[in-house]
PAZAPA-4460 file (N, C-alpha, C; in steps of 0.05 Angstrom, whole numbers, plus 32768, in hexadecimal, padded with zeros to 4 digits):
% residues 293
    n_x    n_y    n_z   ca_x   ca_y   ca_z    c_x    c_y    c_z   seq   type   mol
   8BDD   8585   89D1   8BD3   85A1   89CE   8BC0   85A3   89B6     1      X     A
   8BC9   8597   899F   8BB8   8597   8988   8B9D   8589   898D     2      X     A
   8B9E   8574   899D   8B85   8565   89A3   8B73   8577   89B4     3      X     A
   8B7E   8585   89C7   8B6D   8597   89D8   8B61   85AE   89C7     4      X     A
   8B72   85B9   89B5   8B68   85CF   89A4   8B52   85C5   8991     5      X     A
   8B56   85AD   8986   8B42   85A2   8973   8B29   859B   8982     6      X     A
   8B2B   8593   899B   8B14   858D   89AB   8B04   85A6   89B0     7      X     A
   8B12   85BC   89B5   8B04   85D6   89B9   8AF7   85DF   899F     8      X     A
   8B05   85DB   8989   8AF9   85E2   896F   8AE0   85D2   8969     9      X     A
   8AE1   85B8   8970   8ACA   85A6   896C   8AB2   85B0   897D    10      X     A
   8AB8   85B6   8997   8AA2   85BF   89A8   8A97   85DA   899E    11      X     A
   8AA9   85EC   8995   8AA0   8606   898A   8A8E   8602   8972    12      X     A
   8A96   85F0   8960   8A86   85EB   8948   8A6B   85E0   8950    13      X     A
   8A6A   85CE   8964   8A50   85C3   896D   8A3E   85D9   8979    14      X     A
   8A4A   85EB   8988   8A3B   8602   8994   8A30   8613   897E    15      X     A
   8A40   861A   896A   8A36   862A   8954   8A20   861C   8944    16      X     A
   8A24   8603   893E   8A0F   85F3   8931   89F5   85F4   8941    17      X     A
   89F7   85F4   895B   89E0   85F4   896C   89D0   860E   896C    18      X     A
   89DC   8624   8962   89CF   863E   8961   89C0   8642   8947    19      X     A
   89C3   8630   8934   89B8   8635   8919   8999   8639   8919    20      X     A
   898C   862B   892C   896F   862D   892D   8965   8649   8932    21      X     A
   8975   8658   8942   896D   8674   8949   896D   8685   892F    22      X     A
   8981   8680   891D   8982   868F   8905   896E   8685   88F0    23      X     A
   8969   866B   88F1   8956   865E   88DE   893A   866B   88E0    24      X     A
   8933   8674   88F8   8919   8680   88FD   8914   8698   88EB    25      X     A
   892A   86A5   88E3   8928   86BE   88D3   892D   86BA   88B6    26      X     A
   892F   86A1   88AD   8935   869B   8891   891D   868D   8885    27      X     A
   890B   869B   8876   88F3   868E   886C   88F8   867E   8852    28      X     A
   890A   866A   8854   8910   8659   883E   8908   863C   8845    29      X     A
   88FF   862C   8831   88FB   8610   8836   8916   8603   883D    30      X     A
   8915   85EC   884B   892D   85E0   8856   8941   85D8   8840    31      X     A
   8937   85CD   882A   8949   85C5   8815   8958   85DC   8808    32      X     A
   8949   85F2   8804   8955   860A   87F9   8969   8616   880C    33      X     A
   8963   8616   8825   8976   8620   8839   8990   860F   8839    34      X     A
   898D   85F5   8838   89A4   85E3   8838   89B5   85E8   881F    35      X     A
   89A8   85EB   8808   89B7   85F0   87F0   89C6   860B   87F2    36      X     A
   89B8   861F   87FC   89C4   863A   87FF   89DC   8638   8812    37      X     A
   89D8   862A   8829   89EE   8626   883C   8A07   861A   882E    38      X     A
   8A02   8606   881E   8A19   85F9   8810   8A28   860C   87FE    39      X     A
   8A19   861A   87ED   8A26   862C   87DA   8A32   8644   87E7    40      X     A
   8A24   8650   87FB   8A2F   8668   8809   8A47   865F   881A    41      X     A
   8A45   8648   8827   8A5C   863E   8837   8A75   863A   8825    42      X     A
   8A70   862E   880E   8A87   862A   87FB   8A93   8644   87F3    43      X     A
   8A82   8657   87EA   8A8C   8671   87E1   8A9B   8680   87F7    44      X     A
   8A90   867F   8810   8A9D   868E   8826   8AB8   8682   882C    45      X     A
   8ABB   8668   882C   8AD5   865B   8832   8AE9   8661   881B    46      X     A
   8ADF   8660   8802   8AF1   8667   87EC   8AFC   8684   87EF    47      X     A
   8AEA   8696   87F7   8AF2   86B2   87FB   8B07   86B4   8812    48      X     A
   8B02   86A6   8828   8B15   86A6   883E   8B30   869C   8835    49      X     A
   8B30   8685   8827   8B4A   867A   881D   8B59   868D   880C    50      X     A
   8B4C   869A   87F9   8B59   86AD   87E7   8B61   86C7   87F4    51      X     A
   8B51   86D1   8807   8B57   86E9   8816   8B70   86E5   8827    52      X     A
   8B74   86CD   8831   8B8C   86C6   8841   8BA5   86C3   882F    53      X     A
   8BA1   86C5   8815   8BB8   86C2   8803   8BBF   86A5   87FE    54      X     A
   8BAC   8693   8805   8BB1   8676   8800   8BA3   866E   87E6    55      X     A
   8BA6   8655   87E0   8B99   864A   87C8   8B90   862D   87D0    56      X     A
   8B7B   8624   87C2   8B74   8608   87C6   8B8A   85F6   87BC    57      X     A
   8B8F   85E0   87CB   8BA4   85CD   87C3   8B98   85B9   87AF    58      X     A
   8B99   85C1   8796   8B8C   85B1   8781   8B96   8594   8780    59      X     A
   8BB0   8591   8785   8BBD   8577   8783   8BB1   8564   8799    60      X     A
   8BAF   856F   87B1   8BA5   855E   87C8   8B87   8559   87C4    61      X     A
   8B79   856E   87BB   8B5C   856A   87B6   8B57   8555   87A1    62      X     A
   8B67   8556   878B   8B63   8543   8776   8B69   8526   877F    63      X     A
   8B7E   8524   8790   8B85   8509   879B   8B6F   84FD   87AD    64      X     A
   8B5F   850F   87B9   8B4A   8506   87CC   8B2E   850D   87C1    65      X     A
   8B2C   8513   87A7   8B13   851D   879C   8AFC   850A   87A1    66      X     A
   8B00   84F1   879D   8AEA   84DE   87A0   8ADF   84DE   87BD    67      X     A
   8AF1   84DC   87D0   8AE8   84DC   87EC   8ADB   84F6   87F4    68      X     A
   8AE6   850D   87EB   8ADB   8527   87F1   8ABF   852B   87E5    69      X     A
   8ABD   8524   87CC   8AA3   8528   87BE   8A8E   8515   87C9    70      X     A
   8A96   84FC   87CF   8A83   84E8   87DA   8A7A   84F1   87F6    71      X     A
   8A8C   84F9   8807   8A84   8502   8822   8A73   851B   8820    72      X     A
   8A79   852D   880E   8A68   8545   880A   8A4C   853D   8800    73      X     A
   8A4B   852A   87EE   8A31   8520   87E4   8A21   8514   87FB    74      X     A
   8A2F   8505   880C   8A21   84F9   8823   8A15   850E   8836    75      X     A
   8A24   8525   8839   8A19   853B   8849   89FF   8545   883C    76      X     A
   89FF   8548   8821   89E7   8551   8813   89D0   853D   8816    77      X     A
   89D5   8523   8812   89C0   850F   8816   89B6   850E   8833    78      X     A
   89C9   8513   8845   89C2   8514   8862   89AE   852A   8867    79      X     A
   89B3   8542   885C   89A1   8558   885F   8985   8551   8854    80      X     A
   8985   8545   883C   896C   853E   882F   895B   852A   883F    81      X     A
   8968   8515   8849   895A   8501   8859   894F   850D   8873    82      X     A
   895E   8520   887F   8955   852D   8897   893C   853E   8891    83      X     A
   893D   854D   887B   8926   855E   8874   890D   854C   8870    84      X     A
   8911   8535   8862   88FB   8523   885D   88F0   8517   8877    85      X     A
   8903   8511   8889   88FA   8506   88A3   88E8   851A   88B2    86      X     A
   88EF   8534   88B0   88DE   8548   88BD   88C2   8549   88B0    87      X     A
   88C0   8542   8896   88A6   8542   8888   8894   852B   8891    88      X     A
   88A0   8515   8898   8890   84FD   889D   888C   84F6   88BA    89      X     A
   889C   8502   88CC   8898   84FC   88E8   889D   8516   88F7    90      X     A
   889B   8515   8912   889E   852D   8922   88BB   8536   8922    91      X     A
   88BF   8550   8928   88DB   855A   892B   88EA   854C   8941    92      X     A
   88DC   8546   8957   88E9   8538   896D   88F3   851D   8965    93      X     A
   88E2   850E   8957   88E9   84F3   894F   8900   84F4   893B    94      X     A
   88FE   8505   8927   8913   8508   8913   892E   8510   891F    95      X     A
   892D   8523   8932   8945   852C   893F   8952   8516   894F    96      X     A
   8942   8507   895E   894E   84F1   896D   895A   84DC   895B    97      X     A
   894C   84D5   8945   8957   84C2   8932   8972   84CC   8926    98      X     A
   8972   84E6   8920   898A   84F2   8914   89A2   84F1   8927    99      X     A
   899D   84F5   8940   89B3   84F5   8953   89BA   84D9   895E   100      X     A
   89B1   84C5   894F   89BC   84AA   8952   89D7   84A8   8945   101      X     A
   89DE   84BB   8933   89F7   84BB   8925   8A0F   84B8   8937   102      X     A
   8A11   84C8   894C   8A28   84C4   895E   8A2A   84A8   896A   103      X     A
   8A13   849B   896F   8A13   8480   8979   8A1E   846D   8963   104      X     A
   8A17   8471   894A   8A21   8460   8935   8A3F   8463   8933   105      X     A
   8A49   847C   8934   8A66   8481   8933   8A74   8474   894A   106      X     A
   8A69   8477   8962   8A74   846D   897B   8A77   844E   8979   107      X     A
   8A62   8441   8970   8A62   8424   896E   8A75   8419   8958   108      X     A
   8A78   8429   8943   8A8A   8421   892D   8AA7   8426   8933   109      X     A
   8AAD   8437   8946   8AC9   843F   894A   8ADD   8428   8950   110      X     A
   8AD5   8413   8960   8AE8   83FD   8964   8AEF   83EE   894B   111      X     A
   8ADC   83EC   8938   8AE0   83DD   8920   8AEE   83ED   890A   112      X     A
   8AE8   8406   8908   8AF3   8417   88F3   8B0D   8425   88FB   113      X     A
   8B10   842C   8914   8B27   843B   891D   8B37   842E   8934   114      X     A
   8B2F   8416   893B   8B3D   8407   8950   8B3E   8416   896A   115      X     A
   8B28   8425   8970   8B26   8434   8989   8B18   8422   899D   116      X     A
   8B22   8421   89B6   8B15   8410   89CA   8AFD   841E   89D6   117      X     A
   8AE8   840E   89DB   8AD0   8418   89E7   8AD3   8416   8A06   118      X     A
   8ADD   842B   8A12   8AE0   842B   8A2F   8AC5   842C   8A3D   119      X     A
   8AC3   8421   8A55   8AA9   8420   8A63   8A9F   843C   8A68   120      X     A
   8AB1   844F   8A6F   8AA8   846A   8A75   8A9C   8477   8A5C   121      X     A
   8AA9   8473   8A45   8A9E   847E   8A2C   8A83   8472   8A25   122      X     A
   8A80   8458   8A29   8A67   844A   8A24   8A50   8456   8A35   123      X     A
   8A57   8459   8A4F   8A43   8464   8A62   8A3C   8481   8A5A   124      X     A
   8A50   8490   8A53   8A4B   84AC   8A4C   8A3A   84AF   8A33   125      X     A
   8A3F   849E   8A1E   8A2F   849F   8A06   8A12   8496   8A0C   126      X     A
   8A0F   8483   8A1E   89F4   8479   8A26   89E5   848F   8A34   127      X     A
   89F2   849D   8A46   89E6   84B3   8A55   89DF   84CA   8A41   128      X     A
   89F1   84CF   8A2E   89EB   84E4   8A1A   89D3   84DD   8A09   129      X     A
   89D0   84C4   8A03   89B9   84BB   89F3   899F   84BE   8A03   130      X     A
   89A0   84B7   8A1C   8988   84BB   8A2D   8981   84D9   8A2F   131      X     A
   8996   84E9   8A32   8992   8506   8A32   8986   8510   8A18   132      X     A
   898F   8505   8A02   8985   850D   89E8   8967   8506   89E5   133      X     A
   895F   84EE   89EF   8943   84E6   89EF   8932   84FB   89FE   134      X     A
   893C   8504   8A15   892D   8518   8A25   892C   8533   8A17   135      X     A
   8943   853A   8A0B   8945   8554   89FD   8932   8555   89E5   136      X     A
   8930   853F   89D7   8920   853E   89BE   8902   8541   89C3   137      X     A
   88F9   853A   89DB   88DD   853B   89E1   88CD   8524   89D5   138      X     A
   88DB   850F   89CC   88CE   84F9   89BE   88BB   84E9   89D0   139      X     A
   88C1   84EA   89EA   88B0   84DB   89FD   8894   84E6   89FF   140      X     A
   8891   8500   89F8   8877   850E   89FA   886C   8513   89DE   141      X     A
   8879   8509   89C9   8872   8511   89AE   885D   84FF   89A2   142      X     A
   884E   850A   8990   883C   84FB   897E   884D   84F2   8966   143      X     A
   884D   84D8   8960   885F   84CE   894B   8857   84D6   892E   144      X     A
   8840   84E3   892C   883B   84EF   8911   882D   84DD   88FD   145      X     A
   881E   84C8   8906   880E   84B9   88F3   881C   84A2   88E5   146      X     A
   880F   8499   88D0   8818   8480   88C2   8833   8483   88B4   147      X     A
   883B   849C   88AE   8854   84A0   88A0   886C   84A2   88B3   148      X     A
   8867   849F   88CD   887C   84A3   88E1   8893   848F   88DC   149      X     A
   888D   8477   88D5   88A2   8463   88D2   88B5   846A   88BB   150      X     A
   88A9   8476   88A6   88BA   847F   8890   88CC   8496   8898   151      X     A
   88C0   84A9   88A8   88D0   84BF   88B3   88E7   84B5   88C5   152      X     A
   88E1   84A1   88D5   88F6   8496   88E7   890C   8489   88D7   153      X     A
   8905   847A   88C2   8919   846E   88B0   892A   8483   88A3   154      X     A
   891E   8499   889A   892D   84AF   888D   893F   84BD   88A1   155      X     A
   8935   84C0   88BA   8946   84CC   88CF   895E   84BB   88D5   156      X     A
   895A   84A1   88D7   8970   848E   88DC   8983   848D   88C4   157      X     A
   8978   8490   88AC   8989   8491   8894   899A   84A9   8894   158      X     A
   898F   84C0   889C   899E   84D9   889F   89B5   84D6   88B3   159      X     A
   89AE   84C8   88C9   89C2   84C3   88DF   89D9   84B2   88D4   160      X     A
   89D2   849D   88C5   89E6   848C   88BA   89F9   849B   88A7   161      X     A
   89ED   84AD   8897   89FE   84BD   8884   8A0F   84D0   8894   162      X     A
   8A05   84DC   88A9   8A14   84EF   88BA   8A2C   84E0   88C6   163      X     A
   8A26   84C8   88D0   8A3C   84B7   88DC   8A51   84B0   88C6   164      X     A
   8A48   84AA   88AE   8A5A   84A4   8898   8A6C   84BB   8891   165      X     A
   8A61   84D4   8893   8A71   84EC   888D   8A87   84EF   88A2   166      X     A
   8A80   84EA   88BB   8A94   84EC   88D1   8AAB   84D8   88CC   167      X     A
   8AA3   84BF   88C5   8AB7   84AA   88C1   8AC8   84B0   88A8   168      X     A
   8ABB   84B9   8893   8ACA   84BF   887A   8ADE   84D6   887F   169      X     A
   8AD6   84EA   888E   8AE8   8500   8894   8B00   84F8   88A4   170      X     A
   8AFC   84E4   88B5   8B13   84D9   88C4   8B26   84CB   88B1   171      X     A
   8B1C   84C2   889A   8B2D   84B3   8887   8B3A   84C5   8873   172      X     A
   8B31   84DE   8871   8B3D   84F1   885E   8B54   84FF   886B   173      X     A
   8B6C   84F8   8864   8B84   8503   8871   8B94   8514   885E   174      X     A
   8BA2   8528   8868   8BB3   8539   8858   8BA5   854F   8849   175      X     A
   8B8C   8553   884F   8B7C   8568   8842   8B75   857D   8857   176      X     A
   8B7D   8596   8853   8B77   85AA   8868   8B59   85AF   886A   177      X     A
   8B51   85BB   8880   8B34   85BE   8887   8B25   85CE   8872   178      X     A
   8B32   85E3   8867   8B24   85F4   8854   8B20   85E6   8839   179      X     A
   8B35   85D9   882F   8B32   85CA   8816   8B1D   85B4   8818   180      X     A
   8B1E   85A6   882E   8B0B   8590   8833   8AEE   859B   8834   181      X     A
   8AEA   85B0   8843   8ACF   85BA   8847   8AC3   85C6   882E   182      X     A
   8AD4   85D5   881F   8ACB   85E1   8806   8AC0   85CC   87F3   183      X     A
   8ACF   85B7   87EF   8AC6   85A2   87DC   8AAD   8594   87E7   184      X     A
   8AAC   858E   8801   8A96   8580   880C   8A7C   8590   880C   185      X     A
   8A7E   85AA   8813   8A66   85BB   8813   8A5B   85BF   87F7   186      X     A
   8A6D   85C3   87E4   8A64   85C6   87C8   8A57   85AD   87BE   187      X     A
   8A62   8596   87C4   8A56   857C   87BC   8A3A   8579   87C9   188      X     A
   8A38   8580   87E3   8A1E   857E   87F1   8A09   8590   87E4   189      X     A
   8A11   85A9   87DD   89FF   85BC   87D0   89F5   85B2   87B5   190      X     A
   8A07   85A6   87A6   8A00   859B   878B   89EC   8584   878E   191      X     A
   89F0   8574   87A3   89DD   855D   87A7   89C2   8567   87AF   192      X     A
   89C1   857C   87C0   89A7   8587   87C9   8998   8597   87B4   193      X     A
   89A7   85A1   87A0   899B   85B3   878C   8983   85A5   877D   194      X     A
   8986   858D   8772   896F   8582   8764   8958   857C   8776   195      X     A
   895E   8574   878F   8948   856F   87A3   8939   8589   87A7   196      X     A
   8947   859F   87AA   893A   85B9   87AE   8928   85C1   8797   197      X     A
   8933   85BE   877F   8924   85C5   8767   890B   85B4   8762   198      X     A
   890D   859A   876A   88F6   8588   8766   88E1   858A   877C   199      X     A
   88EA   858F   8795   88D8   858D   87AB   88CD   85A7   87B6   200      X     A
   88DA   85BD   87AE   88D3   85D7   87BB   88CC   85EC   87A6   201      X     A
   88BB   85FE   87AD   88B2   8614   879B   88C6   862B   879C   202      X     A
   88DB   8629   878C   88F1   863C   878D   88E8   8658   8784   203      X     A
   88D6   8659   8770   88CE   8672   8764   88BF   8684   8778   204      X     A
   88B1   8679   878B   88A1   8689   879D   88B0   8694   87B6   205      X     A
   88C9   868D   87B8   88D9   8695   87D0   88E2   86B2   87CE   206      X     A
   88DE   86C0   87E4   88E8   86DC   87E7   88F7   86DF   8801   207      X     A
   890B   86F0   8801   891B   86F6   8819   891C   8714   881E   208      X     A
   8917   871C   8837   891B   8739   883E   8938   873C   8847   209      X     A
   893E   8755   884F   895A   875B   8858   8963   874A   886F   210      X     A
   8952   8746   8883   8959   8736   889A   895E   8719   8892   211      X     A
   894D   870F   8880   8950   86F3   8877   896B   86EF   8868   212      X     A
   8972   8703   8858   898B   8701   8849   89A3   8701   885C   213      X     A
   89A2   8713   8870   89B8   8715   8883   89BB   86FB   8893   214      X     A
   89A4   86F0   889C   89A4   86D7   88AB   89AE   86C0   889A   215      X     A
   89A6   86C0   8881   89AF   86AB   886F   89CD   86AC   886B   216      X     A
   89D8   86C4   8869   89F5   86C7   8866   8A04   86BE   887F   217      X     A
   89F8   86C4   8896   8A04   86BB   88B0   8A05   869D   88B1   218      X     A
   89EE   8690   88AA   89EC   8673   88AB   89FF   8667   8896   219      X     A
   8A01   8673   887E   8A12   8668   8869   8A30   866B   886F   220      X     A
   8A38   8683   8878   8A54   8689   887D   8A5D   867D   8898   221      X     A
   8A4F   8684   88AE   8A58   867C   88C8   8A51   865F   88CF   222      X     A
   8A37   8659   88CD   8A2D   863E   88D6   8A35   8628   88C3   223      X     A
   8A3A   862F   88AA   8A41   861A   8896   8A5E   861B   888E   224      X     A
   8A67   8630   8881   8A82   8631   8878   8A97   862F   888E   225      X     A
   8A97   8643   88A0   8AAC   8644   88B5   8AA9   862D   88C8   226      X     A
   8A90   8627   88D0   8A8C   8613   88E5   8A91   85F6   88DB   227      X     A
   8A8A   85F1   88C2   8A91   85D6   88B7   8AAF   85D3   88B4   228      X     A
   8ABD   85E9   88AD   8ADA   85E8   88AC   8AE6   85E2   88C8   229      X     A
   8ADB   85EF   88DC   8AE4   85EA   88F8   8ADF   85CD   88FF   230      X     A
   8AC7   85C3   88F8   8ABF   85A8   88FF   8AD0   8593   88F1   231      X     A
   8AD2   8595   88D7   8AE2   8581   88C8   8AFF   8583   88CE   232      X     A
   8B09   859B   88D4   8B25   859E   88DB   8B2C   8594   88F7   233      X     A
   8B18   8592   8908   8B1E   858B   8924   8B1D   856D   8929   234      X     A
   8B0D   855E   8919   8B08   8542   8920   8B1F   852F   8918   235      X     A
   8B32   8539   8908   8B48   8528   88FE   8B58   851B   8915   236      X     A
   8B5E   852B   8929   8B70   8521   893F   8B60   8517   8957   237      X     A
   8B46   8517   8956   8B35   850F   896D   8B2A   84F3   8968   238      X     A
   8B25   84E5   897E   8B19   84CA   897B   8AFC   84CD   8972   239      X     A
   8AF3   84B9   8963   8AD7   84BA   895A   8AC4   84BA   8971   240      X     A
   8ACC   84AF   8987   8ABA   84AE   899F   8AB7   84CA   89AA   241      X     A
   8ACD   84DA   89AB   8ACB   84F5   89B4   8AB9   8506   89A1   242      X     A
   8ABD   8502   8987   8AAD   8510   8973   8A8F   8509   8977   243      X     A
   8A8A   84EF   897C   8A6E   84E6   8980   8A61   84F4   8998   244      X     A
   8A6F   84F4   89AE   8A64   8500   89C7   8A60   851E   89C4   245      X     A
   8A74   852B   89B8   8A72   8548   89B5   8A5B   8551   89A2   246      X     A
   8A53   853E   8990   8A3E   8544   897D   8A24   854B   898C   247      X     A
   8A20   8541   89A4   8A08   8546   89B3   8A06   8562   89BF   248      X     A
   8A1C   8571   89BD   8A1C   858C   89C7   8A0A   859D   89B5   249      X     A
   8A0A   8598   899B   89FA   85A6   8987   89DC   85A8   898F   250      X     A
   89CE   8591   8993   89B1   8593   8999   89AC   859F   89B5   251      X     A
   89BF   859C   89C7   89BB   85A7   89E2   89BD   85C6   89E1   252      X     A
   89D0   85D0   89D2   89D2   85ED   89CE   89B8   85F8   89C1   253      X     A
   89AE   85E9   89AD   8996   85F0   89A0   897E   85F2   89B3   254      X     A
   897E   85DF   89C6   8968   85DF   89DB   896B   85F8   89EC   255      X     A
   8983   85FF   89F5   8987   8616   8A06   8980   8630   89F7   256      X     A
   8988   8632   89DE   8980   8649   89CD   8962   864B   89CB   257      X     A
   8955   8634   89C7   8938   8633   89C5   892B   863E   89DE   258      X     A
   8936   8636   89F6   892A   863D   8A0F   8930   865A   8A17   259      X     A
   8949   8662   8A15   8952   867B   8A21   8953   8693   8A0E   260      X     A
   8955   868D   89F4   8956   86A3   89E0   893B   86A5   89D2   261      X     A
   8931   868F   89C8   8917   868F   89BA   88FF   868D   89CC   262      X     A
   8905   8688   89E6   88F0   8686   89FB   88DB   8671   89F5   263      X     A
   88E5   865A   89EA   88D3   8643   89E6   88D4   8631   89FE   264      X     A
   88BE   8624   8A03   88BC   8612   8A1B   88C9   85F7   8A15   265      X     A
   88DE   85EF   8A24   88EA   85D5   8A20   88E3   85C1   8A36   266      X     A
   88D9   85CB   8A4C   88D0   85BA   8A62   88E7   85AE   8A72   267      X     A
   88E0   85A3   8A8A   88F5   8599   8A9C   8904   8581   8A90   268      X     A
   88F7   8570   8A80   8904   8559   8A74   891A   8562   8A61   269      X     A
   8915   8577   8A52   8929   8582   8A3F   8941   858C   8A4E   270      X     A
   893D   8599   8A65   8953   85A4   8A75   8964   858D   8A80   271      X     A
   8956   8578   8A8B   8964   8561   8A96   8974   8553   8A81   272      X     A
   8968   8550   8A69   8976   8543   8A53   898F   8553   8A4B   273      X     A
   898D   856D   8A4A   89A4   857E   8A42   89BA   857B   8A56   274      X     A
   89B3   857A   8A70   89C7   8576   8A85   89D5   855B   8A82   275      X     A
   89C5   8546   8A7C   89D1   852C   8A78   89E4   852B   8A61   276      X     A
   89DD   8537   8A4B   89EE   8538   8A33   8A08   8546   8A39   277      X     A
   8A06   855F   8A43   8A1E   856F   8A48   8A2F   8562   8A5E   278      X     A
   8A22   8558   8A73   8A31   854B   8A89   8A40   8533   8A80   279      X     A
   8A33   8522   8A6F   8A41   8509   8A66   8A58   8510   8A53   280      X     A
   8A54   8525   8A43   8A6A   852D   8A31   8A82   8538   8A41   281      X     A
   8A7D   8549   8A54   8A92   8554   8A65   8AA0   853F   8A75   282      X     A
   8A91   852D   8A81   8A9D   8517   8A91   8AAF   8505   8A80   283      X     A
   8AA6   84FF   8A68   8AB5   84EE   8A56   8AD0   84FB   8A4F   284      X     A
   8AD0   8515   8A48   8AE8   8522   8A40   8AFA   8529   8A57   285      X     A
   8AEF   852E   8A6F   8AFF   8532   8A87   8B0F   8519   8A8E   286      X     A
   8B01   8503   8A8D   8B0E   84E9   8A92   8B24   84E3   8A7E   287      X     A
   8B1E   84EA   8A65   8B31   84E5   8A4F   8B4A   84F6   8A54   288      X     A
   8B46   850F   8A5D   8B5D   8521   8A62   8B6E   8516   8A78   289      X     A
   8B61   850D   8A8E   8B70   8502   8AA4   8B81   84EB   8A9D   290      X     A
   8B76   84DA   8A8B   8B85   84C2   8A82   8B9E   84CB   8A73   291      X     A
   8B9B   84E0   8A63   8BB2   84E9   8A53   8BC8   84F5   8A64   292      X     A
   8BBF   8502   8A7A   8BD3   850F   8A8B   8BE1   84FA   8A9C   293      X     A
***
């Protein structure tokens, strides 16, 4: 039952992550500043939730796991930075595809790190999901962006490797509840992004209107604080292969939001890719459920 509930929480977190682009459209902040704000607002919102519920942070458990928590949080911050830099040096399509190699890295590492067997059905499903992601990204029709493209690709793959490392590290952090874990990690990520933002972006010239402030709060509280807590809290009892496959729900939801809410053209290849990703994810988990029954 816990596994089913956590799987639903994981899928819900991926769906919410996939809607962030819709809100991003109304936040006139540079990417680094937005990431930093997400980290600090997410931390503050989760702290407020914890204290409003009459709970307290478990200082003893946090202290015992401080190194892992701070390191994984720092990796989230560096992951954000590398992804932003990848967008600067190559196309969004190329950077996105490189970034979503992370589930593949986790999937391939799972037999060695967690002694999980690579079943043929899972292998086929992840392969189909990857093909779908290629179609969704639009990379087949994209201009690679000039001589700096290779640097952008390396940064995108670096971001993917860090994202995969965060998933693996969170599987290794046991005995820490989702709120305590996420608060420390988001704060660490925000601290890492802070100097990048101050060095690379013109902070003084930024202005936000009422809509921008509301959207920033939504992204900080809902998409960052609450959703990261859902995500980190759900993956403990799930196989890394399930986490890897479900990660592809995020970009597919983003594509559907782009097409049907923002009315942006995604083309037939994008639709086919989305169907492949969702279909492979559902097929994998349906088969997994049947095996358990």
